[in-house]
Structure formats: structure tokens, C-alpha cells
RORO-698073 format. One record per residue (C-alpha): residue in one letter; x, y, z; residue number from 1. Coordinates in steps of 0.25 Angstrom, whole numbers, m for minus. Layout:
// residues N
> type,xx,yy,zz,seq
> A,X,Y,Z,NUM
...
***
This chain:
// residues 342
> type,xx,yy,zz,seq
> M,101,50,19,1
> N,92,60,12,2
> K,79,64,19,3
> I,66,61,11,4
> K,61,74,6,5
> V,46,76,8,6
> L,36,86,3,7
> V,24,87,12,8
> V,11,91,5,9
> D,m2,94,13,10
> D,m12,106,12,11
> S,m11,108,27,12
> R,1,116,31,13
> L,0,111,46,14
> F,0,97,41,15
> R,12,99,31,16
> D,20,105,42,17
> M,17,94,52,18
> I,20,83,42,19
> S,33,91,38,20
> H,38,92,52,21
> S,35,77,55,22
> L,42,73,42,23
> N,54,81,45,24
> S,56,74,58,25
> S,60,62,51,26
> P,75,61,48,27
> D,72,55,34,28
> I,62,66,29,29
> Q,63,80,25,30
> V,51,88,21,31
> V,56,97,10,32
> A,43,104,7,33
> A,28,105,10,34
> A,16,109,1,35
> G,2,112,3,36
> D,m4,108,m10,37
> A,0,100,m23,38
> F,5,113,m30,39
> E,14,116,m19,40
> A,19,102,m18,41
> R,22,101,m33,42
> D,31,113,m31,43
> M,38,107,m19,44
> I,40,94,m26,45
> L,48,101,m37,46
> R,55,110,m28,47
> F,59,100,m17,48
> E,59,86,m24,49
> P,54,79,m12,50
> D,55,64,m10,51
> V,41,61,m5,52
> M,28,70,m4,53
> T,18,68,7,54
> L,4,73,1,55
> D,m9,76,6,56
> V,m21,71,m2,57
> E,m31,83,1,58
> M,m25,96,m4,59
> P,m30,109,m10,60
> R,m28,112,m25,61
> M,m24,98,m28,62
> N,m26,86,m19,63
> G,m14,76,m17,64
> I,m19,65,m26,65
> E,m20,74,m38,66
> F,m7,80,m35,67
> L,m1,66,m35,68
> R,m7,63,m49,69
> K,m1,75,m55,70
> L,12,74,m48,71
> M,16,60,m49,72
> P,18,59,m64,73
> Q,28,70,m64,74
> Y,34,70,m50,75
> P,32,56,m43,76
> I,35,59,m29,77
> P,33,49,m18,78
> T,20,54,m10,79
> V,14,50,3,80
> M,0,54,4,81
> V,m5,60,18,82
> S,m19,57,17,83
> A,m32,58,26,84
> L,m40,46,26,85
> N,m45,46,12,86
> A,m45,36,1,87
> T,m40,46,m9,88
> V,m26,43,m4,89
> F,m27,31,m13,90
> D,m28,40,m25,91
> A,m15,46,m21,92
> M,m9,33,m20,93
> K,m14,30,m34,94
> A,m8,44,m39,95
> G,6,40,m34,96
> A,7,42,m19,97
> V,16,32,m12,98
> D,9,31,1,99
> F,0,38,11,100
> V,m3,41,25,101
> N,m15,45,33,102
> K,m15,60,36,103
> P,m16,63,51,104
> V,m29,69,56,105
> Q,m29,81,64,106
> S,m29,74,77,107
> Q,m16,67,73,108
> L,m8,80,69,109
> D,m2,81,83,110
> D,5,68,81,111
> I,9,70,66,112
> G,23,67,69,113
> R,20,53,73,114
> W,11,51,61,115
> A,22,56,52,116
> Q,32,46,58,117
> A,23,34,57,118
> E,15,37,44,119
> L,21,47,35,120
> I,36,46,36,121
> P,37,31,34,122
> K,29,33,21,123
> I,37,45,16,124
> K,50,36,18,125
> V,43,25,10,126
> A,39,35,m1,127
> A,53,40,m2,128
> T,57,27,m7,129
> V,47,26,m18,130
> Q,52,28,m32,131
> M,41,35,m39,132
> G,38,33,m53,133
> Q,47,21,m55,134
> R,38,10,m52,135
> E,35,1,m64,136
> R,21,m1,m68,137
> G,17,m10,m80,138
> P,3,m13,m85,139
> A,m6,m21,m76,140
> K,m5,m36,m79,141
> Q,m18,m41,m83,142
> V,m24,m49,m71,143
> I,m28,m63,m74,144
> S,m40,m68,m67,145
> G,m40,m80,m57,146
> K,m42,m94,m63,147
> G,m47,m100,m50,148
> E,m55,m97,m37,149
> F,m42,m95,m29,150
> R,m48,m103,m18,151
> D,m42,m100,m4,152
> K,m32,m90,m10,153
> V,m29,m77,m3,154
> L,m21,m64,m9,155
> A,m14,m55,1,156
> I,m8,m42,m3,157
> G,2,m32,4,158
> A,7,m19,1,159
> S,12,m5,7,160
> T,17,7,0,161
> G,11,8,m14,162
> G,2,m3,m11,163
> T,m11,4,m12,164
> E,m10,5,m27,165
> A,m2,m8,m29,166
> I,m13,m16,m22,167
> S,m24,m8,m30,168
> D,m16,m12,m43,169
> V,m17,m27,m39,170
> V,m31,m29,m33,171
> T,m38,m21,m44,172
> N,m34,m32,m53,173
> F,m40,m43,m45,174
> H,m53,m50,m49,175
> K,m64,m55,m40,176
> D,m57,m69,m40,177
> I,m45,m64,m32,178
> P,m44,m71,m19,179
> G,m46,m64,m6,180
> T,m36,m54,m5,181
> V,m30,m47,8,182
> I,m21,m34,7,183
> V,m13,m26,16,184
> Q,m9,m12,12,185
> H,m2,m4,22,186
> M,m11,8,24,187
> P,m17,16,35,188
> P,m30,12,42,189
> K,m43,16,35,190
> F,m35,18,22,191
> T,m36,3,19,192
> E,m51,4,19,193
> M,m51,15,9,194
> Y,m41,8,1,195
> A,m49,m5,1,196
> E,m61,2,m3,197
> R,m54,9,m15,198
> L,m48,m5,m19,199
> D,m62,m10,m19,200
> K,m67,0,m29,201
> E,m56,m3,m38,202
> C,m56,m18,m37,203
> E,m64,m29,m43,204
> V,m63,m37,m30,205
> E,m68,m32,m16,206
> V,m58,m24,m8,207
> R,m60,m20,7,208
> E,m53,m17,20,209
> A,m52,m30,28,210
> R,m60,m33,40,211
> D,m57,m43,51,212
> G,m63,m56,46,213
> D,m65,m53,32,214
> L,m65,m64,22,215
> V,m54,m65,12,216
> E,m62,m69,m1,217
> K,m60,m69,m16,218
> G,m62,m56,m22,219
> K,m60,m48,m9,220
> I,m48,m40,m5,221
> L,m46,m36,10,222
> V,m37,m24,13,223
> A,m31,m24,27,224
> P,m35,m12,36,225
> G,m24,m2,38,226
> D,m23,m4,53,227
> K,m25,m19,55,228
> Q,m18,m32,52,229
> M,m24,m42,42,230
> R,m22,m57,42,231
> L,m28,m68,33,232
> M,m35,m79,41,233
> R,m41,m92,36,234
> T,m52,m101,41,235
> G,m54,m113,33,236
> D,m56,m108,18,237
> I,m59,m94,23,238
> Y,m49,m82,23,239
> R,m52,m70,32,240
> V,m44,m58,37,241
> E,m40,m54,51,242
> V,m39,m39,52,243
> R,m35,m34,65,244
> P,m27,m23,72,245
> G,m12,m27,74,246
> A,2,m22,76,247
> K,10,m18,64,248
> V,17,m30,57,249
> S,29,m27,48,250
> G,26,m12,51,251
> H,12,m12,46,252
> C,m3,m15,50,253
> P,m8,m20,42,254
> S,4,m29,38,255
> V,6,m36,25,256
> D,14,m46,33,257
> V,3,m49,42,258
> L,m7,m52,31,259
> F,3,m60,23,260
> D,7,m69,35,261
> S,m8,m72,38,262
> V,m10,m75,23,263
> A,2,m85,23,264
> K,m4,m92,35,265
> A,m19,m92,31,266
> A,m18,m94,16,267
> G,m4,m100,13,268
> R,m3,m105,m1,269
> N,m16,m99,m5,270
> A,m12,m85,m4,271
> V,m5,m75,m13,272
> G,3,m63,m7,273
> V,6,m50,m14,274
> I,15,m39,m9,275
> L,15,m26,m15,276
> T,23,m12,m14,277
> G,27,m7,0,278
> M,38,m3,9,279
> G,44,m12,19,280
> A,42,m27,21,281
> D,28,m29,26,282
> G,22,m41,19,283
> A,35,m48,15,284
> R,36,m58,26,285
> G,21,m61,25,286
> L,22,m63,10,287
> L,34,m73,13,288
> A,25,m80,23,289
> M,15,m81,12,290
> R,24,m87,2,291
> Q,30,m97,12,292
> A,16,m101,14,293
> G,14,m104,0,294
> A,7,m91,m5,295
> R,10,m85,m18,296
> T,17,m71,m17,297
> I,18,m59,m26,298
> G,26,m46,m24,299
> Q,26,m33,m31,300
> N,39,m30,m39,301
> E,48,m18,m36,302
> A,45,m10,m49,303
> T,30,m8,m46,304
> C,31,m6,m31,305
> V,30,8,m24,306
> V,39,2,m13,307
> Y,46,m11,m16,308
> G,47,m14,m1,309
> M,37,m25,3,310
> P,38,m33,m10,311
> K,53,m32,m10,312
> V,55,m38,4,313
> A,45,m49,1,314
> Y,52,m52,m12,315
> D,66,m52,m5,316
> I,61,m62,5,317
> G,55,m71,m5,318
> A,41,m68,m2,319
> V,37,m64,m16,320
> E,35,m75,m26,321
> K,31,m66,m38,322
> Q,35,m51,m39,323
> V,28,m44,m50,324
> P,24,m29,m54,325
> L,12,m23,m47,326
> E,4,m24,m60,327
> Y,6,m39,m60,328
> V,2,m42,m46,329
> A,m13,m45,m48,330
> N,m10,m54,m60,331
> T,1,m61,m52,332
> V,m9,m63,m41,333
> Y,m19,m70,m50,334
> Q,m8,m78,m57,335
> V,m4,m84,m43,336
> L,m18,m86,m39,337
> N,m21,m94,m52,338
> A,m8,m102,m50,339
> M,m12,m105,m36,340
> S,m26,m110,m40,341
> R,m21,m120,m50,342
***
């Protein structure tokens, strides 16, 4: 099997060398070149034709986000951002990056090999499977507003690779009548808070990172923290979330399966589940539990996914009732909710 050819781009020579050494320790990866800025990286891309690029955000002469904006229209290479704790990483995702990892701080550099094995290498392997520039994208379907109060209804959404933009595309089309919504997006701690704050500025509805005991209410979206498991709980007519530390489930904390399983138990036929782009199978089993409990379920189709993994597994096991392009997901949610309210 051919190794994944990687270009490492970072303005720190020490960090470039350390990442390159760590990546080359993987039998599946070969670092073919390293660059200190966007202009060197452009030349290296043309010369070595890498399969994947790792890219720093903050660099001299041209930052990583501006580089992506200029690069992607002509050379759409799968890119994993290596970012310090900064919300600008979401600008990079919008510019075309596949995923990101939290850059180690100085005190972690002695253990960079373990960081690369646990964080960076898995995302490079996923990025290498992405067919850049081949995803279909039609005009957004006009979203119909709700025709009822959607009493006792709950909406649950799960996503992974490519999900930051997919979720944004969906929830920015929601109106204030949307039922209480709970979301798991695989993401490191602290980034989930920044992501929720970013969505809150873009959306008509309220969005924030979930806290233990938060009410799940109409017009509010709660995003699971990046290092805790989130479950839906019900007491009488009131829904709340339980947000607590926990072991990884289906390889993740937070896990979509954990959330969806809890929604199946707490809301049953009063719930709608949505599974979006992502590698692996997290969420498929939980979505099936939701459907078996009477919930309505929606999956993103292959043509619009960054990675058609989670939605595919869910579809294959019969967990997905309706499979639609990303630009139709928000409208389909409202169609389903209106049908449930009749």
C-alpha cells in the first residue's frame, strides 16, 4: 500500500522537524516536504504533489487561512490545520480545511510523538480519504417555518469530520420556533465553547456550550463540551441535559451514540435525529435506537458529505428514514416537525 504523502507547513523550524519526525514514525505516512510559509508551501505542493497538508494558522507573510482561500480554487488539497486555541480555526474550516488539531503548547513538546499518534496521524489518515472538489452543492432549499408549537419535541444532531461547516449550514436556517436542540460535534475541549459562540452570532436562535442541568427549550441550541458526555434527561414535561465527564464511547467523548441513545429513551417518538458528515460509525447505533423508539431520522447524503462514514453506516443499518443533501436538511427537519404536529 502506498504511503500518504504529507507536506508539513509551520513557521517554526523546530516544530516542523518534530512533526515530521513523528509522522515518519508511522508506517502509513511519508513526509515528502516541509515549508516555513505559504510561498514555500505553494512551491512544495507543485513539486511534490502531496496527498495531505498540515498547516499552521499563524505564519509570516501570509497566514494559513488566507493561503487556503487562495490555494483551494486552484489546488484543493486535503488540509489539517494545526492550531493554537483560537476561534480563527473555524475560518480555516470555512476556507476549505478538512479538520484541525489543537497545537501542543511548549510544555507538551517533549511528548509530541504521543500527541501526533493520538491526534494528528488519525486526522491525516481521514483527510487522505477525502475527495476534494467533488462534493455536490446545490442552492439552499428555502426553509419553511413551523406550523405548530412543536410541543414536547426535541432535535438531536451529530457530526464529525466536516461537521463544523455542515452544522452551521443547517442551524443558520433555523427559526426561533425550532424545538430545543442538542448537538454533538467531535471537537477538542474549549474549541466547542468558541464554536458555540460563533454559531450564536450567525444564528437567529440562541446557541451556547451546554452545562450540566441546562434546560432544552424552544429556540435554543446546546453544543456538548469537547471533553464530556452529554445526555438528554426528562422530568415530566421538562427536558434537561446531563453533562458529565465520562469514558469514550464509540471512540469519542462526547459521543453521538451516547446522546442519541439518551434521546431515544427520554423523548422517543417526540424526537428528530440528524446525522451529518463524519468518519467512522459513531451515532449510527444511537440513531437506530431513536428510530426504533418512534423518532423521525434524517441523514446527509454521500454527494454532499466531506466524509460519508457515519451517515453511511447509519443508512446501511436502517437507522435513516430520509437521506437528503446538506442544503435540504434544515427544510426536511421542518417538514418532519410539521408532520409530527398534525
